[in-house]
PQR file of N, CA, C, O and H, with PARSE charges and radii, in Angstrom:
ATOM      1  N   MET A   1     -19.993 -44.338  71.982 -0.4000 1.5000
ATOM      2  CA  MET A   1     -20.607 -45.493  71.368 -0.0000 2.0000
ATOM      3  C   MET A   1     -21.243 -45.108  70.033  0.5500 1.7000
ATOM      4  O   MET A   1     -21.143 -45.860  69.063 -0.5500 1.4000
ATOM      5  N   LEU A   2     -21.891 -43.956  69.971 -0.4000 1.5000
ATOM      6  CA  LEU A   2     -22.520 -43.508  68.743 -0.0000 2.0000
ATOM      7  C   LEU A   2     -21.466 -43.247  67.665  0.5500 1.7000
ATOM      8  O   LEU A   2     -21.671 -43.579  66.497 -0.5500 1.4000
ATOM      9  H   LEU A   2     -21.972 -43.345  70.759  0.4000 1.0000
ATOM     10  N   ALA A   3     -20.348 -42.657  68.057 -0.4000 1.5000
ATOM     11  CA  ALA A   3     -19.271 -42.374  67.106 -0.0000 2.0000
ATOM     12  C   ALA A   3     -18.690 -43.667  66.554  0.5500 1.7000
ATOM     13  O   ALA A   3     -18.363 -43.742  65.369 -0.5500 1.4000
ATOM     14  H   ALA A   3     -20.181 -42.387  69.005  0.4000 1.0000
ATOM     15  N   THR A   4     -18.560 -44.674  67.390 -0.4000 1.5000
ATOM     16  CA  THR A   4     -18.041 -45.967  66.940 -0.0000 2.0000
ATOM     17  C   THR A   4     -18.976 -46.573  65.907  0.5500 1.7000
ATOM     18  O   THR A   4     -18.526 -47.110  64.895 -0.5500 1.4000
ATOM     19  H   THR A   4     -18.826 -44.613  68.352  0.4000 1.0000
ATOM     20  N   GLY A   5     -20.270 -46.489  66.158 -0.4000 1.5000
ATOM     21  CA  GLY A   5     -21.261 -46.991  65.202 -0.0000 2.0000
ATOM     22  C   GLY A   5     -21.158 -46.275  63.869  0.5500 1.7000
ATOM     23  O   GLY A   5     -21.260 -46.900  62.813 -0.5500 1.4000
ATOM     24  H   GLY A   5     -20.636 -46.052  66.980  0.4000 1.0000
ATOM     25  N   TYR A   6     -20.954 -44.956  63.916 -0.4000 1.5000
ATOM     26  CA  TYR A   6     -20.802 -44.190  62.687 -0.0000 2.0000
ATOM     27  C   TYR A   6     -19.533 -44.613  61.937  0.5500 1.7000
ATOM     28  O   TYR A   6     -19.554 -44.777  60.717 -0.5500 1.4000
ATOM     29  H   TYR A   6     -20.871 -44.448  64.773  0.4000 1.0000
ATOM     30  N   ASP A   7     -18.435 -44.786  62.672 -0.4000 1.5000
ATOM     31  CA  ASP A   7     -17.180 -45.210  62.048 -0.0000 2.0000
ATOM     32  C   ASP A   7     -17.365 -46.545  61.324  0.5500 1.7000
ATOM     33  O   ASP A   7     -16.888 -46.723  60.203 -0.5500 1.4000
ATOM     34  H   ASP A   7     -18.418 -44.653  63.663  0.4000 1.0000
ATOM     35  N   LEU A   8     -18.056 -47.473  61.971 -0.4000 1.5000
ATOM     36  CA  LEU A   8     -18.290 -48.783  61.353 -0.0000 2.0000
ATOM     37  C   LEU A   8     -19.220 -48.667  60.155  0.5500 1.7000
ATOM     38  O   LEU A   8     -19.046 -49.374  59.162 -0.5500 1.4000
ATOM     39  H   LEU A   8     -18.443 -47.329  62.882  0.4000 1.0000
ATOM     40  N   LYS A   9     -20.198 -47.787  60.239 -0.4000 1.5000
ATOM     41  CA  LYS A   9     -21.107 -47.559  59.109 -0.0000 2.0000
ATOM     42  C   LYS A   9     -20.321 -47.055  57.899  0.5500 1.7000
ATOM     43  O   LYS A   9     -20.525 -47.530  56.782 -0.5500 1.4000
ATOM     44  H   LYS A   9     -20.340 -47.212  61.046  0.4000 1.0000
ATOM     45  N   VAL A  10     -19.426 -46.096  58.123 -0.4000 1.5000
ATOM     46  CA  VAL A  10     -18.599 -45.553  57.046 -0.0000 2.0000
ATOM     47  C   VAL A  10     -17.722 -46.662  56.455  0.5500 1.7000
ATOM     48  O   VAL A  10     -17.616 -46.793  55.236 -0.5500 1.4000
ATOM     49  H   VAL A  10     -19.261 -45.710  59.031  0.4000 1.0000
ATOM     50  N   PHE A  11     -17.101 -47.451  57.321 -0.4000 1.5000
ATOM     51  CA  PHE A  11     -16.226 -48.524  56.853 -0.0000 2.0000
ATOM     52  C   PHE A  11     -16.976 -49.507  55.963  0.5500 1.7000
ATOM     53  O   PHE A  11     -16.530 -49.813  54.857 -0.5500 1.4000
ATOM     54  H   PHE A  11     -17.187 -47.345  58.311  0.4000 1.0000
ATOM     55  N   PHE A  12     -18.116 -50.002  56.444 -0.4000 1.5000
ATOM     56  CA  PHE A  12     -18.833 -51.014  55.681 -0.0000 2.0000
ATOM     57  C   PHE A  12     -19.555 -50.437  54.466  0.5500 1.7000
ATOM     58  O   PHE A  12     -19.890 -51.184  53.547 -0.5500 1.4000
ATOM     59  H   PHE A  12     -18.478 -49.754  57.342  0.4000 1.0000
ATOM     60  N   ALA A  13     -19.801 -49.143  54.438 -0.4000 1.5000
ATOM     61  CA  ALA A  13     -20.336 -48.511  53.229 -0.0000 2.0000
ATOM     62  C   ALA A  13     -19.277 -48.496  52.133  0.5500 1.7000
ATOM     63  O   ALA A  13     -19.595 -48.631  50.951 -0.5500 1.4000
ATOM     64  H   ALA A  13     -19.530 -48.536  55.184  0.4000 1.0000
ATOM     65  N   ILE A  14     -18.031 -48.333  52.526 -0.4000 1.5000
ATOM     66  CA  ILE A  14     -16.932 -48.316  51.548 -0.0000 2.0000
ATOM     67  C   ILE A  14     -16.514 -49.726  51.172  0.5500 1.7000
ATOM     68  O   ILE A  14     -16.331 -50.024  49.992 -0.5500 1.4000
ATOM     69  H   ILE A  14     -17.773 -48.224  53.486  0.4000 1.0000
ATOM     70  N   VAL A  15     -16.361 -50.594  52.156 -0.4000 1.5000
ATOM     71  CA  VAL A  15     -15.882 -51.957  51.903 -0.0000 2.0000
ATOM     72  C   VAL A  15     -16.982 -52.835  51.310  0.5500 1.7000
ATOM     73  O   VAL A  15     -16.713 -53.642  50.420 -0.5500 1.4000
ATOM     74  H   VAL A  15     -16.510 -50.353  53.115  0.4000 1.0000
ATOM     75  N   ALA A  16     -18.205 -52.690  51.785 -0.4000 1.5000
ATOM     76  CA  ALA A  16     -19.378 -53.415  51.265 -0.0000 2.0000
ATOM     77  C   ALA A  16     -19.178 -54.935  51.239  0.5500 1.7000
ATOM     78  O   ALA A  16     -19.471 -55.594  50.242 -0.5500 1.4000
ATOM     79  H   ALA A  16     -18.424 -52.035  52.508  0.4000 1.0000
ATOM     80  N   LYS A  17     -18.679 -55.468  52.339 -0.4000 1.5000
ATOM     81  CA  LYS A  17     -18.491 -56.911  52.492 -0.0000 2.0000
ATOM     82  C   LYS A  17     -18.995 -57.334  53.859  0.5500 1.7000
ATOM     83  O   LYS A  17     -19.118 -56.518  54.772 -0.5500 1.4000
ATOM     84  H   LYS A  17     -18.441 -54.933  53.149  0.4000 1.0000
ATOM     85  N   ASP A  18     -19.283 -58.615  53.986 -0.4000 1.5000
ATOM     86  CA  ASP A  18     -19.595 -59.187  55.279 -0.0000 2.0000
ATOM     87  C   ASP A  18     -18.317 -59.145  56.126  0.5500 1.7000
ATOM     88  O   ASP A  18     -17.226 -59.334  55.589 -0.5500 1.4000
ATOM     89  H   ASP A  18     -19.183 -59.278  53.244  0.4000 1.0000
ATOM     90  N   PRO A  19     -18.430 -58.902  57.430 -0.5600 1.5000
ATOM     91  CA  PRO A  19     -17.213 -58.839  58.255  0.2800 2.0000
ATOM     92  C   PRO A  19     -16.300 -60.053  58.114  0.5500 1.7000
ATOM     93  O   PRO A  19     -15.081 -59.912  58.200 -0.5500 1.4000
ATOM     94  N   ALA A  20     -16.854 -61.227  57.903 -0.4000 1.5000
ATOM     95  CA  ALA A  20     -16.029 -62.437  57.762 -0.0000 2.0000
ATOM     96  C   ALA A  20     -15.217 -62.442  56.466  0.5500 1.7000
ATOM     97  O   ALA A  20     -14.258 -63.204  56.338 -0.5500 1.4000
ATOM     98  H   ALA A  20     -17.845 -61.342  57.834  0.4000 1.0000
ATOM     99  N   GLU A  21     -15.592 -61.606  55.517 -0.4000 1.5000
ATOM    100  CA  GLU A  21     -14.911 -61.575  54.215 -0.0000 2.0000
ATOM    101  C   GLU A  21     -13.888 -60.441  54.093  0.5500 1.7000
ATOM    102  O   GLU A  21     -13.183 -60.357  53.087 -0.5500 1.4000
ATOM    103  H   GLU A  21     -16.370 -60.987  55.621  0.4000 1.0000
ATOM    104  N   VAL A  22     -13.800 -59.575  55.096 -0.4000 1.5000
ATOM    105  CA  VAL A  22     -12.897 -58.420  55.037 -0.0000 2.0000
ATOM    106  C   VAL A  22     -11.452 -58.893  55.128  0.5500 1.7000
ATOM    107  O   VAL A  22     -11.110 -59.732  55.962 -0.5500 1.4000
ATOM    108  H   VAL A  22     -14.373 -59.643  55.913  0.4000 1.0000
ATOM    109  N   THR A  23     -10.609 -58.343  54.256 -0.4000 1.5000
ATOM    110  CA  THR A  23      -9.185 -58.681  54.235 -0.0000 2.0000
ATOM    111  C   THR A  23      -8.345 -57.459  54.626  0.5500 1.7000
ATOM    112  O   THR A  23      -8.855 -56.344  54.740 -0.5500 1.4000
ATOM    113  H   THR A  23     -10.887 -57.661  53.579  0.4000 1.0000
ATOM    114  N   THR A  24      -7.072 -57.697  54.824 -0.4000 1.5000
ATOM    115  CA  THR A  24      -6.149 -56.603  55.110 -0.0000 2.0000
ATOM    116  C   THR A  24      -6.152 -55.596  53.972  0.5500 1.7000
ATOM    117  O   THR A  24      -6.098 -54.389  54.210 -0.5500 1.4000
ATOM    118  H   THR A  24      -6.658 -58.602  54.731  0.4000 1.0000
ATOM    119  N   ALA A  25      -6.215 -56.079  52.745 -0.4000 1.5000
ATOM    120  CA  ALA A  25      -6.247 -55.189  51.575 -0.0000 2.0000
ATOM    121  C   ALA A  25      -7.468 -54.267  51.621  0.5500 1.7000
ATOM    122  O   ALA A  25      -7.379 -53.106  51.219 -0.5500 1.4000
ATOM    123  H   ALA A  25      -6.259 -57.059  52.552  0.4000 1.0000
ATOM    124  N   ASP A  26      -8.603 -54.772  52.104 -0.4000 1.5000
ATOM    125  CA  ASP A  26      -9.805 -53.938  52.226 -0.0000 2.0000
ATOM    126  C   ASP A  26      -9.582 -52.794  53.205  0.5500 1.7000
ATOM    127  O   ASP A  26      -9.999 -51.664  52.955 -0.5500 1.4000
ATOM    128  H   ASP A  26      -8.675 -55.715  52.430  0.4000 1.0000
ATOM    129  N   VAL A  27      -8.927 -53.088  54.313 -0.4000 1.5000
ATOM    130  CA  VAL A  27      -8.652 -52.059  55.320 -0.0000 2.0000
ATOM    131  C   VAL A  27      -7.682 -51.024  54.746  0.5500 1.7000
ATOM    132  O   VAL A  27      -7.863 -49.824  54.955 -0.5500 1.4000
ATOM    133  H   VAL A  27      -8.588 -54.007  54.516  0.4000 1.0000
ATOM    134  N   LEU A  28      -6.674 -51.472  54.038 -0.4000 1.5000
ATOM    135  CA  LEU A  28      -5.718 -50.543  53.417 -0.0000 2.0000
ATOM    136  C   LEU A  28      -6.402 -49.676  52.364  0.5500 1.7000
ATOM    137  O   LEU A  28      -6.102 -48.487  52.254 -0.5500 1.4000
ATOM    138  H   LEU A  28      -6.528 -52.447  53.868  0.4000 1.0000
ATOM    139  N   ASP A  29      -7.319 -50.257  51.587 -0.4000 1.5000
ATOM    140  CA  ASP A  29      -8.085 -49.480  50.615 -0.0000 2.0000
ATOM    141  C   ASP A  29      -8.956 -48.441  51.315  0.5500 1.7000
ATOM    142  O   ASP A  29      -9.095 -47.315  50.838 -0.5500 1.4000
ATOM    143  H   ASP A  29      -7.562 -51.223  51.677  0.4000 1.0000
ATOM    144  N   PHE A  30      -9.538 -48.823  52.440 -0.4000 1.5000
ATOM    145  CA  PHE A  30     -10.350 -47.894  53.227 -0.0000 2.0000
ATOM    146  C   PHE A  30      -9.510 -46.694  53.670  0.5500 1.7000
ATOM    147  O   PHE A  30      -9.958 -45.551  53.576 -0.5500 1.4000
ATOM    148  H   PHE A  30      -9.426 -49.738  52.828  0.4000 1.0000
ATOM    149  N   ILE A  31      -8.313 -46.949  54.145 -0.4000 1.5000
ATOM    150  CA  ILE A  31      -7.422 -45.861  54.570 -0.0000 2.0000
ATOM    151  C   ILE A  31      -7.128 -44.936  53.392  0.5500 1.7000
ATOM    152  O   ILE A  31      -7.148 -43.714  53.540 -0.5500 1.4000
ATOM    153  H   ILE A  31      -7.948 -47.877  54.222  0.4000 1.0000
ATOM    154  N   THR A  32      -6.858 -45.508  52.237 -0.4000 1.5000
ATOM    155  CA  THR A  32      -6.573 -44.720  51.042 -0.0000 2.0000
ATOM    156  C   THR A  32      -7.752 -43.825  50.679  0.5500 1.7000
ATOM    157  O   THR A  32      -7.569 -42.655  50.342 -0.5500 1.4000
ATOM    158  H   THR A  32      -6.842 -46.501  52.116  0.4000 1.0000
ATOM    159  N   VAL A  33      -8.952 -44.370  50.746 -0.4000 1.5000
ATOM    160  CA  VAL A  33     -10.150 -43.589  50.441 -0.0000 2.0000
ATOM    161  C   VAL A  33     -10.311 -42.450  51.439  0.5500 1.7000
ATOM    162  O   VAL A  33     -10.645 -41.332  51.048 -0.5500 1.4000
ATOM    163  H   VAL A  33      -9.101 -45.320  51.020  0.4000 1.0000
ATOM    164  N   GLN A  34     -10.079 -42.718  52.714 -0.4000 1.5000
ATOM    165  CA  GLN A  34     -10.225 -41.693  53.743 -0.0000 2.0000
ATOM    166  C   GLN A  34      -9.199 -40.573  53.567  0.5500 1.7000
ATOM    167  O   GLN A  34      -9.505 -39.405  53.809 -0.5500 1.4000
ATOM    168  H   GLN A  34      -9.808 -43.627  53.031  0.4000 1.0000
ATOM    169  N   ARG A  35      -8.013 -40.921  53.157 -0.4000 1.5000
ATOM    170  CA  ARG A  35      -6.963 -39.905  52.951 -0.0000 2.0000
ATOM    171  C   ARG A  35      -7.255 -39.017  51.755  0.5500 1.7000
ATOM    172  O   ARG A  35      -6.859 -37.852  51.722 -0.5500 1.4000
ATOM    173  H   ARG A  35      -7.765 -41.869  52.961  0.4000 1.0000
ATOM    174  N   GLY A  36      -7.953 -39.576  50.770 -0.4000 1.5000
ATOM    175  CA  GLY A  36      -8.167 -38.824  49.537 -0.0000 2.0000
ATOM    176  C   GLY A  36      -9.587 -38.376  49.314  0.5500 1.7000
ATOM    177  O   GLY A  36      -9.953 -38.077  48.177 -0.5500 1.4000
ATOM    178  H   GLY A  36      -8.275 -40.522  50.797  0.4000 1.0000
ATOM    179  N   ASP A  37     -10.409 -38.316  50.352 -0.4000 1.5000
ATOM    180  CA  ASP A  37     -11.809 -37.914  50.217 -0.0000 2.0000
ATOM    181  C   ASP A  37     -11.867 -36.449  49.779  0.5500 1.7000
ATOM    182  O   ASP A  37     -11.627 -35.548  50.581 -0.5500 1.4000
ATOM    183  H   ASP A  37     -10.112 -38.560  51.275  0.4000 1.0000
ATOM    184  N   ARG A  38     -12.179 -36.221  48.529 -0.4000 1.5000
ATOM    185  CA  ARG A  38     -12.177 -34.868  47.963 -0.0000 2.0000
ATOM    186  C   ARG A  38     -13.347 -34.016  48.452  0.5500 1.7000
ATOM    187  O   ARG A  38     -13.360 -32.805  48.230 -0.5500 1.4000
ATOM    188  H   ARG A  38     -12.374 -36.954  47.876  0.4000 1.0000
ATOM    189  N   ARG A  39     -14.324 -34.627  49.113 -0.4000 1.5000
ATOM    190  CA  ARG A  39     -15.463 -33.868  49.633 -0.0000 2.0000
ATOM    191  C   ARG A  39     -15.126 -33.184  50.947  0.5500 1.7000
ATOM    192  O   ARG A  39     -15.889 -32.347  51.429 -0.5500 1.4000
ATOM    193  H   ARG A  39     -14.313 -35.610  49.294  0.4000 1.0000
ATOM    194  N   VAL A  40     -13.982 -33.537  51.531 -0.4000 1.5000
ATOM    195  CA  VAL A  40     -13.588 -32.997  52.831 -0.0000 2.0000
ATOM    196  C   VAL A  40     -12.313 -32.178  52.667  0.5500 1.7000
ATOM    197  O   VAL A  40     -11.332 -32.645  52.087 -0.5500 1.4000
ATOM    198  H   VAL A  40     -13.362 -34.217  51.139  0.4000 1.0000
ATOM    199  N   VAL A  41     -12.337 -30.960  53.180 -0.4000 1.5000
ATOM    200  CA  VAL A  41     -11.145 -30.109  53.153 -0.0000 2.0000
ATOM    201  C   VAL A  41     -10.767 -29.809  54.599  0.5500 1.7000
ATOM    202  O   VAL A  41     -11.570 -29.284  55.369 -0.5500 1.4000
ATOM    203  H   VAL A  41     -13.133 -30.580  53.651  0.4000 1.0000
ATOM    204  N   ARG A  42      -9.520 -30.154  54.955 -0.4000 1.5000
ATOM    205  CA  ARG A  42      -9.033 -29.902  56.314 -0.0000 2.0000
ATOM    206  C   ARG A  42      -8.821 -28.407  56.522  0.5500 1.7000
ATOM    207  O   ARG A  42      -8.231 -27.738  55.674 -0.5500 1.4000
ATOM    208  H   ARG A  42      -8.868 -30.581  54.329  0.4000 1.0000
ATOM    209  N   LEU A  43      -9.292 -27.892  57.626 -0.4000 1.5000
ATOM    210  CA  LEU A  43      -9.119 -26.475  57.938 -0.0000 2.0000
ATOM    211  C   LEU A  43      -7.667 -26.139  58.250  0.5500 1.7000
ATOM    212  O   LEU A  43      -7.204 -25.035  57.967 -0.5500 1.4000
ATOM    213  H   LEU A  43      -9.771 -28.436  58.315  0.4000 1.0000
ATOM    214  N   ALA A  44      -6.952 -27.096  58.835 -0.4000 1.5000
ATOM    215  CA  ALA A  44      -5.572 -26.840  59.261 -0.0000 2.0000
ATOM    216  C   ALA A  44      -4.648 -26.491  58.102  0.5500 1.7000
ATOM    217  O   ALA A  44      -3.816 -25.591  58.214 -0.5500 1.4000
ATOM    218  H   ALA A  44      -7.329 -27.994  59.064  0.4000 1.0000
ATOM    219  N   ASP A  45      -4.797 -27.214  56.976 -0.4000 1.5000
ATOM    220  CA  ASP A  45      -3.860 -26.985  55.874 -0.0000 2.0000
ATOM    221  C   ASP A  45      -4.514 -26.838  54.507  0.5500 1.7000
ATOM    222  O   ASP A  45      -3.814 -26.643  53.514 -0.5500 1.4000
ATOM    223  H   ASP A  45      -5.473 -27.946  56.885  0.4000 1.0000
ATOM    224  N   GLY A  46      -5.849 -26.925  54.431 -0.4000 1.5000
ATOM    225  CA  GLY A  46      -6.548 -26.724  53.167 -0.0000 2.0000
ATOM    226  C   GLY A  46      -6.469 -27.898  52.203  0.5500 1.7000
ATOM    227  O   GLY A  46      -6.965 -27.814  51.080 -0.5500 1.4000
ATOM    228  H   GLY A  46      -6.418 -27.083  55.238  0.4000 1.0000
ATOM    229  N   GLU A  47      -5.848 -28.989  52.633 -0.4000 1.5000
ATOM    230  CA  GLU A  47      -5.734 -30.171  51.781 -0.0000 2.0000
ATOM    231  C   GLU A  47      -7.008 -31.010  51.880  0.5500 1.7000
ATOM    232  O   GLU A  47      -7.798 -30.847  52.810 -0.5500 1.4000
ATOM    233  H   GLU A  47      -5.445 -29.057  53.546  0.4000 1.0000
ATOM    234  N   SER A  48      -7.199 -31.908  50.915 -0.4000 1.5000
ATOM    235  CA  SER A  48      -8.384 -32.769  50.950 -0.0000 2.0000
ATOM    236  C   SER A  48      -8.117 -34.012  51.779  0.5500 1.7000
ATOM    237  O   SER A  48      -6.971 -34.367  52.053 -0.5500 1.4000
ATOM    238  H   SER A  48      -6.558 -32.041  50.159  0.4000 1.0000
ATOM    239  N   GLY A  49      -9.189 -34.656  52.165 -0.4000 1.5000
ATOM    240  CA  GLY A  49      -9.084 -35.879  52.947 -0.0000 2.0000
ATOM    241  C   GLY A  49      -9.236 -35.610  54.432  0.5500 1.7000
ATOM    242  O   GLY A  49      -9.165 -34.470  54.891 -0.5500 1.4000
ATOM    243  H   GLY A  49     -10.120 -34.367  51.942  0.4000 1.0000
ATOM    244  N   LEU A  50      -9.443 -36.671  55.154 -0.4000 1.5000
ATOM    245  CA  LEU A  50      -9.634 -36.570  56.589 -0.0000 2.0000
ATOM    246  C   LEU A  50      -8.292 -36.471  57.311  0.5500 1.7000
ATOM    247  O   LEU A  50      -7.258 -36.868  56.775 -0.5500 1.4000
ATOM    248  H   LEU A  50      -9.501 -37.596  54.780  0.4000 1.0000
ATOM    249  N   SER A  51      -8.319 -35.948  58.507 -0.4000 1.5000
ATOM    250  CA  SER A  51      -7.085 -35.831  59.284 -0.0000 2.0000
ATOM    251  C   SER A  51      -6.605 -37.216  59.712  0.5500 1.7000
ATOM    252  O   SER A  51      -7.385 -38.167  59.772 -0.5500 1.4000
ATOM    253  H   SER A  51      -9.159 -35.625  58.942  0.4000 1.0000
ATOM    254  N   ALA A  52      -5.333 -37.309  60.003 -0.4000 1.5000
ATOM    255  CA  ALA A  52      -4.761 -38.575  60.466 -0.0000 2.0000
ATOM    256  C   ALA A  52      -5.426 -39.027  61.758  0.5500 1.7000
ATOM    257  O   ALA A  52      -5.604 -40.226  61.975 -0.5500 1.4000
ATOM    258  H   ALA A  52      -4.700 -36.537  59.954  0.4000 1.0000
ATOM    259  N   ARG A  53      -5.787 -38.099  62.602 -0.4000 1.5000
ATOM    260  CA  ARG A  53      -6.439 -38.433  63.872 -0.0000 2.0000
ATOM    261  C   ARG A  53      -7.817 -39.061  63.627  0.5500 1.7000
ATOM    262  O   ARG A  53      -8.175 -40.032  64.293 -0.5500 1.4000
ATOM    263  H   ARG A  53      -5.642 -37.125  62.426  0.4000 1.0000
ATOM    264  N   THR A  54      -8.584 -38.524  62.689 -0.4000 1.5000
ATOM    265  CA  THR A  54      -9.897 -39.090  62.368 -0.0000 2.0000
ATOM    266  C   THR A  54      -9.751 -40.491  61.797  0.5500 1.7000
ATOM    267  O   THR A  54     -10.499 -41.397  62.163 -0.5500 1.4000
ATOM    268  H   THR A  54      -8.293 -37.736  62.148  0.4000 1.0000
ATOM    269  N   ILE A  55      -8.798 -40.668  60.909 -0.4000 1.5000
ATOM    270  CA  ILE A  55      -8.561 -41.985  60.321 -0.0000 2.0000
ATOM    271  C   ILE A  55      -8.147 -42.970  61.410  0.5500 1.7000
ATOM    272  O   ILE A  55      -8.618 -44.107  61.425 -0.5500 1.4000
ATOM    273  H   ILE A  55      -8.189 -39.932  60.611  0.4000 1.0000
ATOM    274  N   GLN A  56      -7.286 -42.552  62.308 -0.4000 1.5000
ATOM    275  CA  GLN A  56      -6.843 -43.421  63.406 -0.0000 2.0000
ATOM    276  C   GLN A  56      -8.009 -43.811  64.301  0.5500 1.7000
ATOM    277  O   GLN A  56      -8.098 -44.956  64.744 -0.5500 1.4000
ATOM    278  H   GLN A  56      -6.903 -41.628  62.296  0.4000 1.0000
ATOM    279  N   THR A  57      -8.897 -42.873  64.567 -0.4000 1.5000
ATOM    280  CA  THR A  57     -10.071 -43.164  65.387 -0.0000 2.0000
ATOM    281  C   THR A  57     -10.952 -44.203  64.707  0.5500 1.7000
ATOM    282  O   THR A  57     -11.441 -45.129  65.353 -0.5500 1.4000
ATOM    283  H   THR A  57      -8.825 -41.942  64.207  0.4000 1.0000
ATOM    284  N   ARG A  58     -11.152 -44.048  63.404 -0.4000 1.5000
ATOM    285  CA  ARG A  58     -11.961 -45.018  62.664 -0.0000 2.0000
ATOM    286  C   ARG A  58     -11.302 -46.387  62.649  0.5500 1.7000
ATOM    287  O   ARG A  58     -11.986 -47.403  62.778 -0.5500 1.4000
ATOM    288  H   ARG A  58     -10.755 -43.296  62.879  0.4000 1.0000
ATOM    289  N   LEU A  59      -9.998 -46.429  62.494 -0.4000 1.5000
ATOM    290  CA  LEU A  59      -9.293 -47.712  62.522 -0.0000 2.0000
ATOM    291  C   LEU A  59      -9.397 -48.366  63.888  0.5500 1.7000
ATOM    292  O   LEU A  59      -9.482 -49.590  63.988 -0.5500 1.4000
ATOM    293  H   LEU A  59      -9.443 -45.603  62.389  0.4000 1.0000
ATOM    294  N   SER A  60      -9.393 -47.564  64.930 -0.4000 1.5000
ATOM    295  CA  SER A  60      -9.551 -48.099  66.279 -0.0000 2.0000
ATOM    296  C   SER A  60     -10.929 -48.746  66.439  0.5500 1.7000
ATOM    297  O   SER A  60     -11.049 -49.806  67.052 -0.5500 1.4000
ATOM    298  H   SER A  60      -9.324 -46.570  64.849  0.4000 1.0000
ATOM    299  N   SER A  61     -11.950 -48.119  65.898 -0.4000 1.5000
ATOM    300  CA  SER A  61     -13.305 -48.689  65.955 -0.0000 2.0000
ATOM    301  C   SER A  61     -13.370 -50.011  65.204  0.5500 1.7000
ATOM    302  O   SER A  61     -13.965 -50.981  65.675 -0.5500 1.4000
ATOM    303  H   SER A  61     -11.852 -47.258  65.400  0.4000 1.0000
ATOM    304  N   ILE A  62     -12.751 -50.035  64.034 -0.4000 1.5000
ATOM    305  CA  ILE A  62     -12.742 -51.256  63.214 -0.0000 2.0000
ATOM    306  C   ILE A  62     -11.977 -52.364  63.930  0.5500 1.7000
ATOM    307  O   ILE A  62     -12.420 -53.512  63.962 -0.5500 1.4000
ATOM    308  H   ILE A  62     -12.268 -49.248  63.651  0.4000 1.0000
ATOM    309  N   SER A  63     -10.829 -52.015  64.501 -0.4000 1.5000
ATOM    310  CA  SER A  63     -10.028 -52.976  65.237 -0.0000 2.0000
ATOM    311  C   SER A  63     -10.806 -53.554  66.417  0.5500 1.7000
ATOM    312  O   SER A  63     -10.756 -54.755  66.685 -0.5500 1.4000
ATOM    313  H   SER A  63     -10.469 -51.082  64.475  0.4000 1.0000
ATOM    314  N   GLY A  64     -11.522 -52.679  67.113 -0.4000 1.5000
ATOM    315  CA  GLY A  64     -12.329 -53.124  68.247 -0.0000 2.0000
ATOM    316  C   GLY A  64     -13.399 -54.131  67.830  0.5500 1.7000
ATOM    317  O   GLY A  64     -13.628 -55.126  68.517 -0.5500 1.4000
ATOM    318  H   GLY A  64     -11.563 -51.703  66.896  0.4000 1.0000
ATOM    319  N   LEU A  65     -14.051 -53.863  66.698 -0.4000 1.5000
ATOM    320  CA  LEU A  65     -15.074 -54.800  66.203 -0.0000 2.0000
ATOM    321  C   LEU A  65     -14.454 -56.164  65.900  0.5500 1.7000
ATOM    322  O   LEU A  65     -14.972 -57.195  66.328 -0.5500 1.4000
ATOM    323  H   LEU A  65     -13.864 -53.055  66.139  0.4000 1.0000
ATOM    324  N   PHE A  66     -13.352 -56.165  65.165 -0.4000 1.5000
ATOM    325  CA  PHE A  66     -12.764 -57.438  64.771 -0.0000 2.0000
ATOM    326  C   PHE A  66     -12.127 -58.161  65.966  0.5500 1.7000
ATOM    327  O   PHE A  66     -12.112 -59.391  66.012 -0.5500 1.4000
ATOM    328  H   PHE A  66     -12.931 -55.327  64.816  0.4000 1.0000
ATOM    329  N   GLY A  67     -11.611 -57.407  66.916 -0.4000 1.5000
ATOM    330  CA  GLY A  67     -11.122 -58.025  68.150 -0.0000 2.0000
ATOM    331  C   GLY A  67     -12.254 -58.722  68.894  0.5500 1.7000
ATOM    332  O   GLY A  67     -12.084 -59.831  69.401 -0.5500 1.4000
ATOM    333  H   GLY A  67     -11.623 -56.408  66.879  0.4000 1.0000
ATOM    334  N   PHE A  68     -13.396 -58.072  68.956 -0.4000 1.5000
ATOM    335  CA  PHE A  68     -14.561 -58.649  69.602 -0.0000 2.0000
ATOM    336  C   PHE A  68     -15.025 -59.909  68.864  0.5500 1.7000
ATOM    337  O   PHE A  68     -15.340 -60.920  69.492 -0.5500 1.4000
ATOM    338  H   PHE A  68     -13.534 -57.171  68.545  0.4000 1.0000
ATOM    339  N   LEU A  69     -15.065 -59.843  67.537 -0.4000 1.5000
ATOM    340  CA  LEU A  69     -15.503 -61.011  66.759 -0.0000 2.0000
ATOM    341  C   LEU A  69     -14.555 -62.189  66.920  0.5500 1.7000
ATOM    342  O   LEU A  69     -14.999 -63.335  66.985 -0.5500 1.4000
ATOM    343  H   LEU A  69     -14.810 -59.022  67.027  0.4000 1.0000
ATOM    344  N   VAL A  70     -13.267 -61.925  66.983 -0.4000 1.5000
ATOM    345  CA  VAL A  70     -12.282 -62.998  67.189 -0.0000 2.0000
ATOM    346  C   VAL A  70     -12.465 -63.600  68.574  0.5500 1.7000
ATOM    347  O   VAL A  70     -12.413 -64.819  68.738 -0.5500 1.4000
ATOM    348  H   VAL A  70     -12.906 -60.994  66.930  0.4000 1.0000
ATOM    349  N   ALA A  71     -12.676 -62.755  69.561 -0.4000 1.5000
ATOM    350  CA  ALA A  71     -12.863 -63.254  70.940 -0.0000 2.0000
ATOM    351  C   ALA A  71     -14.116 -64.121  71.064  0.5500 1.7000
ATOM    352  O   ALA A  71     -14.151 -65.067  71.851 -0.5500 1.4000
ATOM    353  H   ALA A  71     -12.719 -61.765  69.428  0.4000 1.0000
ATOM    354  N   ARG A  72     -15.121 -63.795  70.297 -0.4000 1.5000
ATOM    355  CA  ARG A  72     -16.365 -64.584  70.329 -0.0000 2.0000
ATOM    356  C   ARG A  72     -16.239 -65.899  69.577  0.5500 1.7000
ATOM    357  O   ARG A  72     -17.035 -66.817  69.778 -0.5500 1.4000
ATOM    358  H   ARG A  72     -15.092 -63.026  69.658  0.4000 1.0000
ATOM    359  N   GLY A  73     -15.235 -65.986  68.709 -0.4000 1.5000
ATOM    360  CA  GLY A  73     -15.011 -67.225  67.956 -0.0000 2.0000
ATOM    361  C   GLY A  73     -15.723 -67.217  66.698  0.5500 1.7000
ATOM    362  O   GLY A  73     -15.646 -68.182  65.939 -0.5500 1.4000
ATOM    363  H   GLY A  73     -14.588 -65.241  68.546  0.4000 1.0000
TER
END
């Protein structure tokens, strides 16, 4: 639960919009930023950006939030 909260914090720090205003383009931009984060160097290959697994986990958290919001109406 704490990790999910952190993932959402990172997302909304980058997107900086109300959840009702988030578009598909915003999510795609978020993925691009995560892939190219120059402050992070992967140990596996020395390249910059977060691992695909970390990005997928964050997308899962975001998807869960929006699924919940849609279910609530």
